[in-house]
Every structure is written in structure tokens, then in C-alpha cells.
C-alpha positions as CSV (number, residue, x, y, z in Angstrom):
1,X,21.6,34.2,16.2
2,X,22.0,30.5,15.6
3,X,19.8,29.9,18.5
4,X,17.2,32.1,17.1
5,X,17.4,30.3,13.6
6,X,17.1,27.0,15.5
7,X,14.0,28.1,17.3
8,X,12.3,29.2,14.0
9,X,13.3,26.1,12.1
10,X,12.1,24.2,15.0
11,X,8.7,25.9,15.0
12,X,8.2,25.4,11.3
13,X,8.9,21.9,11.7
14,X,6.3,21.5,14.2
15,X,3.8,23.1,12.0
16,X,4.8,20.9,9.2
17,X,4.3,17.8,11.3
18,X,0.9,19.0,12.1
19,X,0.0,19.7,8.4
20,X,0.8,16.1,7.6
21,X,-0.9,14.8,10.6
22,X,-4.2,16.7,9.8
23,X,-4.0,15.5,6.2
24,X,-3.6,11.7,6.7
25,X,-6.1,11.8,9.7
26,X,-8.8,12.3,7.2
27,X,-7.8,9.3,5.1
28,X,-9.7,6.1,6.3
29,X,-7.2,3.4,7.2
30,X,-4.1,5.8,7.9
31,X,-3.5,6.7,11.4
32,X,-2.4,10.4,12.3
33,X,-0.5,8.9,15.2
34,X,1.8,7.1,12.6
35,X,3.2,10.6,11.7
36,X,4.3,11.2,15.1
37,X,6.2,7.9,14.9
38,X,7.6,8.5,11.6
39,X,8.9,12.0,12.4
40,X,10.1,11.0,15.9
41,X,8.0,12.8,18.3
42,X,5.5,10.1,19.5
43,X,6.7,9.9,23.0
44,X,6.8,13.7,23.4
45,X,3.1,14.1,22.0
46,X,1.7,11.4,24.5
47,X,3.6,13.0,27.3
48,X,2.4,16.5,26.5
49,X,-1.2,15.6,26.2
50,X,-0.9,13.5,29.4
51,X,-0.2,16.7,31.4
52,X,-3.8,17.8,31.1
53,X,-4.6,16.5,34.5
54,X,-5.6,17.8,38.0
55,X,-2.2,18.7,38.9
56,X,-1.9,20.6,35.6
57,X,-5.1,22.6,36.3
58,X,-3.9,23.4,39.8
59,X,-0.7,24.8,38.3
60,X,-3.0,27.0,36.1
61,X,-5.1,28.0,39.4
62,X,-2.3,28.6,41.5
63,X,0.6,29.8,39.1
64,X,-1.2,31.2,36.3
65,X,-1.4,30.7,32.5
66,X,2.4,31.0,31.7
67,X,3.4,28.3,34.1
68,X,0.5,26.0,32.8
69,X,1.6,26.7,29.1
70,X,5.2,25.5,30.0
71,X,3.9,22.6,32.1
72,X,1.9,21.1,29.1
73,X,4.5,22.0,26.6
74,X,2.3,24.5,25.2
75,X,4.5,25.9,22.4
76,X,4.8,22.5,20.9
77,X,1.1,21.6,20.9
78,X,-0.1,25.0,19.9
79,X,2.1,24.9,16.8
80,X,1.0,21.2,16.1
81,X,-2.5,22.0,16.6
82,X,-2.2,25.0,14.3
83,X,-0.9,22.8,11.6
84,X,-3.6,20.3,11.9
85,X,-6.4,22.9,11.7
86,X,-4.7,24.5,8.7
87,X,-4.3,21.0,7.1
88,X,-7.9,20.2,7.7
89,X,-9.1,22.9,5.4
90,X,-6.2,23.0,2.8
91,X,-3.5,20.2,2.9
92,X,-6.0,17.4,3.1
93,X,-7.4,18.7,-0.3
94,X,-4.0,18.3,-1.9
95,X,-3.8,14.7,-0.5
96,X,-7.3,14.1,-1.9
97,X,-6.0,15.3,-5.4
98,X,-3.4,12.9,-5.3
99,X,-5.5,10.0,-4.0
100,X,-8.0,10.7,-6.9
101,X,-5.4,11.0,-9.6
102,X,-2.2,8.9,-8.5
103,X,-3.9,6.8,-5.7
104,X,-1.3,3.9,-6.2
105,X,1.6,6.1,-5.9
106,X,0.5,8.1,-2.9
107,X,-0.5,4.8,-1.1
108,X,2.8,3.3,-2.0
109,X,4.5,6.3,-0.5
110,X,2.6,5.9,2.7
111,X,3.2,2.1,2.7
112,X,6.9,2.5,2.4
113,X,6.9,5.2,5.3
114,X,4.9,2.9,7.5
115,X,7.0,-0.3,6.9
116,X,10.0,1.5,7.7
117,X,8.6,3.1,10.8
118,X,8.0,-0.5,12.1
119,X,11.6,-1.0,12.2
120,X,12.0,2.3,14.1
121,X,9.6,1.0,16.7
122,X,11.2,-2.3,17.0
123,X,14.4,-0.6,17.7
124,X,12.8,0.6,20.9
125,X,11.9,-2.9,22.0
126,X,15.0,-3.8,24.1
127,X,13.8,-7.2,25.0
128,X,12.0,-9.8,23.0
129,X,10.2,-12.5,24.8
130,X,6.9,-14.4,24.9
131,X,4.9,-11.2,26.3
132,X,6.2,-8.9,23.5
133,X,5.3,-11.5,21.0
134,X,1.6,-11.9,22.6
135,X,1.2,-8.3,22.5
136,X,2.4,-7.7,19.1
137,X,0.0,-10.6,17.8
138,X,-2.9,-8.8,19.9
139,X,-2.2,-5.4,18.3
140,X,-2.1,-7.1,14.7
141,X,-5.4,-8.8,15.2
142,X,-7.1,-5.7,16.7
143,X,-5.5,-3.6,13.6
144,X,-6.7,-6.1,11.1
145,X,-10.1,-6.4,12.6
146,X,-10.6,-2.5,12.3
147,X,-9.7,-2.8,8.6
148,X,-12.0,-5.6,7.6
149,X,-15.1,-4.2,9.5
150,X,-17.7,-2.9,7.4
151,X,-19.3,0.5,7.7
152,X,-22.0,0.9,9.9
153,X,-25.3,3.1,9.8
154,X,-25.3,6.8,10.3
155,X,-26.3,8.0,13.9
156,X,-26.9,11.5,15.0
157,X,-27.7,11.0,18.7
158,X,-25.6,13.6,20.5
159,X,-24.3,11.0,23.1
160,X,-23.3,8.6,20.5
161,X,-21.6,11.8,18.5
162,X,-19.7,12.3,21.9
163,X,-18.6,8.7,22.0
164,X,-17.6,8.8,18.4
165,X,-15.3,11.7,19.6
166,X,-13.8,9.8,22.4
167,X,-13.0,6.6,20.3
168,X,-11.9,8.2,17.1
169,X,-9.3,10.2,18.8
170,X,-7.3,7.0,19.4
171,X,-5.9,7.3,15.8
172,X,-3.7,10.1,17.0
173,X,-2.4,8.3,20.1
174,X,-2.2,4.8,18.6
175,X,-0.3,4.6,15.4
176,X,-1.8,1.9,13.2
177,X,-5.3,2.4,14.6
178,X,-7.2,4.9,12.2
179,X,-9.6,7.3,13.7
180,X,-11.2,7.8,10.3
181,X,-11.7,3.8,10.0
182,X,-13.3,3.5,13.4
183,X,-15.9,6.5,12.3
184,X,-16.4,4.4,9.1
185,X,-17.3,1.5,11.3
186,X,-19.5,3.5,13.4
187,X,-21.2,5.0,10.3
188,X,-20.6,8.6,11.1
189,X,-17.3,9.2,8.9
190,X,-19.3,11.2,6.1
191,X,-21.3,13.0,8.7
192,X,-18.5,14.3,11.0
193,X,-15.3,14.4,8.8
194,X,-17.0,15.6,5.7
195,X,-20.6,17.0,5.8
196,X,-20.2,18.9,9.1
197,X,-16.4,20.2,8.3
198,X,-17.8,21.5,5.1
199,X,-20.6,23.4,6.6
200,X,-18.2,24.9,9.1
201,X,-15.7,25.9,6.5
202,X,-18.7,27.7,4.4
203,X,-19.9,29.2,7.7
204,X,-16.6,30.7,8.4
205,X,-16.1,31.9,4.8
206,X,-19.7,33.6,5.1
207,X,-18.7,35.4,8.2
208,X,-15.5,36.7,6.8
209,X,-17.6,37.9,4.0
210,X,-19.8,39.9,6.4
211,X,-22.7,37.4,6.7
212,X,-23.9,35.8,9.8
213,X,-25.7,32.6,11.0
214,X,-28.8,33.4,9.1
215,X,-27.0,32.2,5.9
216,X,-27.3,28.6,7.1
217,X,-30.6,26.5,7.6
218,X,-31.5,24.6,10.6
219,X,-30.2,21.3,9.2
220,X,-26.7,22.8,8.8
221,X,-26.8,24.4,12.1
222,X,-27.5,20.9,13.8
223,X,-24.4,19.7,11.9
224,X,-22.2,22.4,13.5
225,X,-23.6,21.5,16.8
226,X,-22.6,17.8,16.3
227,X,-19.1,18.8,15.2
228,X,-18.7,20.8,18.3
229,X,-19.9,17.8,20.4
230,X,-17.6,15.6,18.5
231,X,-14.8,17.8,18.9
232,X,-15.5,18.1,22.9
233,X,-15.5,14.1,23.0
234,X,-12.2,14.0,21.1
235,X,-10.7,16.4,23.5
236,X,-11.8,14.3,26.4
237,X,-10.7,11.1,24.7
238,X,-7.3,12.5,24.0
239,X,-6.6,13.5,27.5
240,X,-7.7,10.1,28.9
241,X,-5.9,8.0,26.2
242,X,-2.8,10.1,26.5
243,X,-2.6,9.8,30.3
244,X,-3.0,6.1,30.2
245,X,-0.5,5.4,27.5
246,X,2.0,7.9,29.1
247,X,1.9,5.7,32.3
248,X,2.1,2.5,30.3
249,X,5.1,3.7,28.2
250,X,6.9,4.6,31.5
251,X,6.2,1.3,33.2
252,X,5.8,-1.2,30.3
253,X,7.6,0.4,27.3
254,X,8.6,-2.9,25.6
255,X,5.0,-4.2,25.7
256,X,3.4,-0.9,24.3
257,X,6.0,-0.8,21.5
258,X,5.3,-4.4,20.6
259,X,1.7,-3.8,20.6
260,X,2.2,-0.7,18.4
261,X,4.1,-2.7,15.9
262,X,1.2,-5.1,15.8
263,X,-1.4,-2.3,15.3
264,X,0.7,-0.8,12.4
265,X,1.3,-4.3,10.6
266,X,-2.5,-5.3,10.9
267,X,-3.7,-2.0,9.3
268,X,-1.1,-2.0,6.5
269,X,-3.8,-3.2,4.2
270,X,-5.6,0.2,4.4
271,X,-2.6,1.7,2.4
272,X,-1.8,-1.3,0.3
273,X,-1.3,0.2,-3.3
274,X,-2.3,-3.0,-5.3
275,X,-5.9,-3.5,-5.5
276,X,-8.3,-4.7,-8.3
277,X,-9.8,-1.1,-8.5
278,X,-6.3,0.1,-9.9
279,X,-5.5,-2.8,-12.0
280,X,-8.8,-4.3,-13.2
281,X,-7.1,-5.4,-16.5
282,X,-4.1,-7.2,-14.6
283,X,-5.2,-9.1,-11.6
284,X,-2.4,-10.7,-9.8
285,X,-2.4,-13.5,-7.0
286,X,-5.1,-12.7,-4.5
287,X,-4.5,-12.8,-0.9
288,X,-7.3,-10.5,0.7
289,X,-10.5,-9.2,0.2
290,X,-12.1,-6.3,2.0
291,X,-15.1,-4.1,1.4
292,X,-15.4,-5.5,-2.2
293,X,-11.6,-4.7,-3.1
294,X,-9.2,-7.3,-3.9
295,X,-5.7,-6.9,-2.7
296,X,-2.7,-8.8,-4.4
297,X,0.9,-8.4,-4.9
298,X,2.4,-7.1,-8.3
299,X,3.6,-9.8,-10.8
300,X,5.2,-7.9,-13.6
301,X,7.1,-4.5,-14.0
302,X,4.7,-2.3,-15.8
303,X,5.0,1.5,-15.6
304,X,2.3,1.7,-12.8
305,X,4.0,-0.9,-10.9
306,X,7.4,0.7,-11.2
307,X,6.1,4.2,-10.2
308,X,4.5,2.6,-7.2
309,X,7.6,0.7,-6.3
310,X,9.6,3.9,-6.5
311,X,7.1,5.9,-4.4
312,X,7.4,3.3,-1.7
313,X,11.2,3.5,-1.8
314,X,10.8,7.2,-1.7
315,X,8.7,6.9,1.5
316,X,11.3,4.6,3.0
317,X,14.1,7.1,2.1
318,X,12.2,9.9,3.6
319,X,11.6,8.0,7.1
320,X,15.3,7.0,7.0
321,X,16.5,10.4,6.6
322,X,14.2,11.9,9.3
323,X,15.4,9.2,11.7
324,X,19.0,10.1,11.1
325,X,18.2,14.0,11.7
326,X,16.4,13.0,14.8
327,X,19.3,11.0,16.2
328,X,21.6,13.6,15.3
329,X,19.6,16.2,17.0
């Protein structure tokens, strides 16, 4: 009975991870992969995706679906993907509500979680030397470059959409490198994560109501086609990135973990809660400007600053407790 309860709780927990991952993936600057680091299943995620290879498909051909499902850790991936899909159409709306009404507090919460997750990754670096420092610095520079880059122009060429899918999925496997931010830089964030997703949502809703494809016009049909091309590119990119990362983690774990710390630190500005947009009446000391937003540190304890700091501490506490639970289990 206890074993059954553990399996149920483990399954629900994996779905919850997927819900959170799907929600933060849609926020420019926040990497879905950081969720895997925070909740302690990053290496398990990379290992599972990396098993989609020729050897895995030989198992599928020779031993059947059941053996293949076990080989790729199918239960874990299915539950996680279920959570991500549900979140894409629901939980992300909740995150959107908080970003619109309590932006500073929700970003502070993310900021606290991300800062503390860097400590967790640093614990995985067993040896500090010139190489770990070099790759941490390289990761930092790459992360901050993606953060500072200006949005590009929208391009609807199918081959470019496929390329967008391949590179944007890196946000799931590289914590700190936001897939949404990459799409912003490529100019296709609104096209692929907002417009096309909304069209698909309404199409599914119409099908459930008993209507067919005739309810959408030619332009929206093209958006759905582009979304599927993007999804196919994402699947290919996920397999490729995961395979490479899994090999690197096995052979060069210290270097990869150092690089991830740099990625996360470089992109922290994306969730920095103190900007001129939030506090136009109370600008503090400026230290960074990006996309016409000024970033600064708080120089007094007003109610907004106190609630943001409390949210950040709440984020730290959540990650601390999750790490303790993961270590215990």
C-alpha cells in the first residue's frame, strides 16, 4: 500500500514539474530548464531524452513498444509532457495574471529560486580550476548576450521556423538560456508562442463543440502548419541537444555544471524585479539598461520593496526545502 502511495505521489509530482516548466517556458528570459535544476531532475531529464537514438529505435523494432517505453524512461517523460501541455493552455495564464498584476513580486520569487539554484549547481562542481572558471565566464557572456539582444523581425519561411524549433528548445536543456528569449531575438516569439498557439486552442475548442476545420480561415491554417513545423524542429533539437549534453555530463561534468552557473547568472537580469517600469517614481542607482528598461537595486524599504524581498526569500525557501526532500529521497 505504501509503495502504491509513493508511486501516485511521484506521478503527481512529475505532472506538477511539467506544469511549472510549461508555465515558465512562455516567459521571455526564464528558462524551462531551470525548473529541472531547481526541482532536482535535470540530469534525469537529459538522460531520458538522450535515449531517443538509433539504439533506442532498434529496441522498438526488435522488442516492441513496452521495452522501448522502459528504455526511454517513458513514464517520467509522458507525465512531464502531460503537465507541460496542460500548462501551455492553463497554468501559463495564471503566471500571466501575476506578471500583469504583481510583476515585481512574481519576478522576485523567480529571482530567489534561480539564485539559490546556482548554489545547488555549484555543489555539483567537485573541482575548481582555470577550466571551470573559463567556462563559467563563457556561459555568463553567452547568457547576458541573449538577454541584451534586441528583438528581430518576424519571418514565416518554413525552413526558418524549423530552425527556430531546433534552437529554441535549448531552453529546456540549458538552464539560464531562455528559449522564449531566443525566439524574441529571432523575431518569431509572438508568431509561434502566442498567435499560433491561440489559433490551435480555438481550433481544438471548435472541434470539441462539433465544428470542423472550415471554421478557420487560410491565414490561421497556415499558422497551425507553422506551429507543427516548429514542434517538429523542437523535437529534433531536443533529441540532439540532450544526446550531446548527456555525453558531456558523463565525461566533463565539472565543466558543464560550471557553464550552467554562468548561463544562469548571465540571464538573471531577465527576472530582476526592480526596473524603472515598476518604480518610475523612485529610481535608484542604475547599473544596466536593456530594451529601454532600466535596472537598479532598491535603496529604501517601501511596501513594494518589502513584498518583493519577501517573495525572493520565499523562492529561496522553496528551493531549499525541495533540495532537502530530494536529498532525503
